[in-house]
N, C-alpha and C positions, 0 to 999 in steps of 0.2 A: 687377793686384794688388788684394788686398782689405785694407782697413784696418778692424779691429774695435775699436770703442770699448765698454768695459764700465764703466758708471756704477754705483757702489755707493750704496746708501741704507741708512737706519738699521735697517729691519726685515729679517728673514730671509725674509719671504713675498713677496707681490706688492706693487708700488708703489701709492701713493695716486694719485688723479687729479692732484694738484698735482705729484707727482714725475714722472708720465707727461708732464705739460706741459713739463718741461725736455727730455725726449727728443723730443717732437714739435717743439718750437721748434728744437732742434739739428738735427733731420732737415731742417726747412725751410731753416735757415741754410746747411747743407751744400750743398743743391741751389742755393739762391740765389747762393751764392758760387762755384758751379761747381767744387766740390771733386771731385765725382764723382757716381755714381748710387747712391742708397741701395738696396741689393739684399736687405736683410734687417733685421729688428728683432724684439726679444722682451724678455720680462721674467719674473722669478721668482727665488726663492731669494736675494733681496737684491740682485739685479743687473738692470740694464736694459742691453741691448746693441744696437748699431747696426753693420751691415756696409755699408761703402761701397766700391764698385769704382772704382779710380782708375787714371789713366794715369801721372801724375807723382807718385811717392810723396813726394819731398822737398818739393815745393810744397804738396801736400795736407797733409802733417804740419805745415808752418808755419801754414797757414790754420786747421787744426783746433785747434792750440794757442791761436791767437788767439781763436777762437770759444769754446773752453772757458773761457778767462780772462774773456771778455765775459759769460758766463753764471755765472761764479763756481763752476764745477764741476770745475776743473782738478785739484784735490786729491783728488777722489773718482773720477777717471776713469783707467782703464788702457787703453793703446793697444798693439795688436799688429798686425803686418803679416804677411800670408799670401800666398803665391802661389796662383794659382787651383786648383792640385791639392791644396793643403792645406786648402782651405775646409771641407770636411765629411768 
């Protein structure tokens, strides 16, 4: 399964280096906490996204929510779950 995180930011274009820093830090934390493998990431049009391939969706979602709260970005992040066939 794929969990997609979409982090919104203030501008409609590309993120600043500081905003990208949140995404990079979250990517590192996801892997350090063994949530799953980051298999994609991007940014533009006011959103940064991260795709994480996970085995246990419920456990991954609990950890992801904790990490988002730790970074204080839970209110600007949308989470969706896709099976592998829906990915692209």
